[in-house]
Structure formats: C-alpha cells, structure tokens
C-alpha distance (Angstrom), angle and dihedral (degrees) to the residues before:
residue distance angle dihedral
A1 . . .
H2 3.80 . .
N3 3.72 121.1 .
I4 3.77 130.1 -160.9
E5 3.81 95.4 -106.5
D6 3.81 91.4 56.8
D7 3.76 90.7 48.1
S8 3.80 92.1 48.1
R9 3.80 91.9 51.4
M10 3.71 89.9 50.8
N11 3.82 95.4 44.5
P12 3.85 116.8 34.5
E13 3.80 90.7 -174.6
F14 3.81 89.0 59.6
A15 3.82 90.6 50.5
D16 3.80 92.6 48.9
R17 3.81 90.6 48.7
I18 3.85 90.5 51.2
K19 3.83 90.6 50.5
Q20 3.77 90.5 48.3
L21 3.79 92.9 49.1
D22 3.83 90.8 47.1
K23 3.80 89.7 53.1
E24 3.81 90.9 48.5
A25 3.82 91.4 47.6
S26 3.80 90.4 49.8
Y27 3.84 91.3 47.1
Y28 3.83 91.9 50.7
R29 3.81 92.3 45.6
D30 3.76 88.1 53.2
E31 3.85 92.6 46.9
C32 3.76 89.7 47.8
G33 3.80 90.8 53.6
K34 3.82 90.8 49.1
A35 3.80 90.8 48.4
Q36 3.80 90.8 50.2
A37 3.77 91.9 49.7
E38 3.80 90.0 51.7
V39 3.82 90.9 48.5
D40 3.87 89.5 50.9
R41 3.83 90.3 48.3
L42 3.78 92.5 49.8
L43 3.84 92.3 45.9
E44 3.82 88.3 53.0
I45 3.78 90.5 51.6
L46 3.82 90.5 48.2
K47 3.79 90.8 52.5
E48 3.82 90.7 50.5
V49 3.82 91.2 49.3
E50 3.82 91.3 47.6
N51 3.79 90.6 50.5
E52 3.81 91.2 49.3
K53 3.84 89.8 49.4
N54 3.80 90.6 49.2
D55 3.81 91.6 50.0
K56 3.81 90.7 49.2
D57 3.77 91.9 47.4
K58 3.80 89.8 52.6
K59 3.79 91.0 48.1
I60 3.82 91.0 50.0
A61 3.80 91.8 50.0
E62 3.84 89.9 47.9
L63 3.83 91.2 50.3
E64 3.80 91.5 46.2
R65 3.84 90.4 52.6
H66 3.78 90.2 48.0
M67 3.81 91.3 49.0
K68 3.79 90.5 48.9
D69 3.81 90.9 51.5
Q70 3.78 91.0 48.4
N71 3.80 91.5 49.0
K72 3.86 88.7 52.8
K73 3.78 90.2 51.0
V74 3.80 91.4 49.7
A75 3.79 90.9 48.7
N76 3.84 90.5 50.3
L77 3.79 91.1 48.8
K78 3.77 92.1 50.5
H79 3.76 90.5 47.9
N80 3.79 91.5 49.6
Q81 3.81 90.0 47.8
Q82 3.76 90.1 53.8
L83 3.77 91.8 49.4
E84 3.80 89.8 49.9
K85 3.81 91.5 49.7
K86 3.78 89.7 50.3
K87 3.76 92.1 47.5
N88 3.80 92.3 47.8
A89 3.81 90.8 47.7
Q90 3.77 90.2 52.8
L91 3.80 91.9 48.3
L92 3.81 90.2 48.8
E93 3.78 90.4 49.4
E94 3.83 90.4 51.3
V95 3.79 91.2 49.0
R96 3.81 91.0 51.0
R97 3.84 91.1 50.8
R98 3.77 91.9 57.3
C-alpha cells in the first residue's frame, strides 16, 4: 500500500501541491472563522436594534393610550362646561322672568 509520504518523496511536485493546498485550506478556515465572527457580531447588533425598536413601539403605544385618555377627559370637560352654561342660562332666564 502506498502512502502519501512515499508519494511525496518520489514526486516533489506532488508534495509542493499538498503543501499549497494545506495552506489554502488553512487560509479559508481562518477566513471562514472571521466571517462567522462578523455574522455573530452583526446578529447581536440586529438583536439590539430590534429590542430598541420594540421598546420604542411600546412607548409610542403607551403615549397614544395616554393621549386618547386625555382627549376623552377634555371632551368630557367641554361637555360638562356646555351643560353648566346651559343650566346657568336657564337659571338666569328664570331670574329675569321673576
């Protein structure tokens, strides 16, 4: 049975090619690791941005609810003011009749 060492001793071109391919494989493994680290970093940033967006969406919804409640209160106050004006006008009219 032949093994690679015997072949490489017999054929220096073969040995050089194996070394070259080993270097390339090592380089691409390293590049793959760097790329994966960058993907992980970007995913972490994406999670942070999504969390910030969700927090802001919640705050907006909370402020919208608060504004709606305040608008209802203002509408009720205006309505009550109108009722008071009407009531006062009726009282004034009664006083004038006497």
